[in-house]
C-alpha positions, 0 to 999 in steps of 0.5 A: 440501643434504640428500639422503634416502639419505645414509649408505646404501650400495648394492652393484650387481652388475648389467649393462645397464639395468633394475637399473642404473637403480634404482641410479642413482635411489638414487645421485641421492638421496645413496646411495653406490652401488658398481657391480661390473664385470668387467675388460671392463666392463658390456656396456652400455658398448659399445652405441653402434653400435646407437644411432648414436653414437660408441663412446667410453669418455670420451663415453658418454651411455647409460652416464652415463644409467644410471650417473651419480653411482655409483662403480665397482670391477672385481673378478674374482669367480672368484678367491677374493681377489676374492670375499673383497673382494666380501664385505668390501664387502657387509659394509658394505652396506644394499642389494644390487642384482643382475640375474644369472640365478638359476642363476648366483647360486646357483653363486656362492653369492650367491642370497638364501637363501645370504646372508640368514643372514649379512646379516639386515638386507640388502635384496636386490633382484633384477631378472630377465627373466621372474620367478624361477619358472615354466618360463621363469625361466632364459631371458635377457630384454631389454625388446624380448623379455620386456617388449614382446613377451611383455608384449603391446605389440608384437602388440596395439598394432600397426596391424592388418595391419602389423608390430609398431612399432619398439622403442626401447632402455631404455623397458621397462627404465626402467619396471622399474627404477623399480618395483624402486627403489620396492620397495627403498625400502620394504624399506630403511625396514623394515630401518632401523626394524625391523632386518629384511632383505627380498628384493625382486623384479620382472621385465621381464615382470611389470612389462609385465603390470601395465602392461597390466592394464586391457586384460588384465582387459578380455580377460575379456569379449567386447569390444574387448580380444579383437579387438586388433590393430585398425585404429585407424579401427575403434576403439570410441572414435574420439576416442582417435586420432592425426590427420594435419595439413596439414603432415604432422604427427600430433596425438594426442587423448585423450577417454576419455569420448566423451560429455563431449567430443563437442559441443565437439570436433566444433564445434572441428573445424568440423563444426557440422552434426554437433553435434546429430546424434543418430546420433553421440551418445551413444557407445552410439548411435553404436556401435549405428548403426555410425557410429564410422568415419564420425566418425573419417573426418570428424575426419581430413578436418578435420585435413588442412585445417589445420597443426599450429600452427593446430590447437594454437591451436584445441584449446587454446581448446576445452580438448581434451586433445591433444599433437603427436607429437614426435620425439626431437630435438624432445623434446630441445629441449622448453621444457616439459621444460627448465622441469621440469629434465628435462635436464642439459647435460654437457660432456665432456673432449673439449669436446663438450656433450651434452644428457643426461636426468635421472630423472623424480622430483624433490624440493623440499628436496633440489633438483635432484641434481648429475650426475656422469658414470658411472665408468670401469671400476674407477675408484674401486677402490683408494679403495674397497679402502682404505675396506675396510682394504686397504693400498697393497701389497695393492691393488697386488698385487691389480692385478698378479694381475688380481684388481682392474682399473683402467682406464688413463685415457688423458686423464691 
C-alpha cells in the first residue's frame, strides 16, 4: 500500500492538540513523524480526569487520537547535548511543527528567522493561540478561550438570556490542526519541487474568525448579525431550528431558502391550513407581517405530537434536510459513521477494547490507514539516535545524564 507522504520526515515540537493533530494527519499518510517530549511528557497525557476516563499511560484514548502512528524521543532541550541531538534530527527533517510561544522559540534560537538560513528547504509550521502579531500575540491560548470565546461562538451562539453553551475539548483544535496541515502540504510541495522552504502559520483565533466569516461579514449591515445572541424562536428563518419531539428528542432542520421548502415542510407537519396562506409565504412577507414566531410555534407544536422515529420517516419521505441531535454515545455506534470508516476498535494490552476516532480525510488508493497507538514517553528515542549516528555507549550516557529519557515500560 503506497502512502502519499512516504519518505517525508516531520519533527514535532508541540504539546496538547492543535499542532499535534496536524502531525497525526501526516503520520497517517506515511510521514515519519517524530514527537519530541520532555521527561515528564506532554501535558495532554494527563487530561483523563477532565474527560472522565482512567488516568492510565497504557490506555490513553485521547493521546492515541492525537499521536497515533508517531514515534517519540524525549530530550532535555536545555542541555547542550540534548540541543545538539535535536539539531541533528532537524538536519534530516522536511517539516518542523511547533506550538511553542514565539518568545520561547526566540529564547531557544528555534524561531523561523534563526533557522531558515541553516535549513533553506525546511517547512516551518507554527500554531499559536492568537497569531504571531498584535497586542495579544504572547497570551496562552486554548480552544475554549482563543477559539470559542474570542472567536464568537460562546457569546453569539448561546440562547439569549442564557449562559454560553458547554464547550467540548478538541473541537477548535482539530479544526485548526487541519488548517495547519493544509498549509504544510502546500509548502511541502513547493519545497520538493522548487527547493524553497516556507513558514506556515495559523492560530486558534484566526481559524475561528474564518469559520465565522459569513456572520462577521454580515455584521457590516444592520441585520440579524447585529442582534445576536437571539432567542431562536425569533430567528429570521424559523426553519433553521431544532424541534422537540414527543419522546423528548430534538430534530434539527436546515432550510436556508425558506421559500423553496415552505409548502413541502408545512404539509409534512400536517398543517395543510397554512400551505396556501399568503401571510406566511414568501419569507419577506412573513417577516413583514411579523409572523415568523407564529410559524415557529406551529412547527414546534406539531413536532411534539410524534416521536423522533415517526418524524424520521415523514421528513425522509418529504426530502427535508434534517438530523436527529445525537449524543456522543450514539455517535460512537452510528452505522453511517461505521460505514465510512470513522472508527477504529483498539484492543489495549490490558484487554480493554475501546472505539477510537479516525481522521476525516480518506484516500482510495492508499486505503484506510493502520492505527498504531501513540508512543510512550521517549519510546523510540534510542532507535532514533542510532539513525542519527549515535552508538550504544553514547545513548546510554545520555540516558544516565538525563539528557534523553525513556519511559520504563512496566508491561515488559
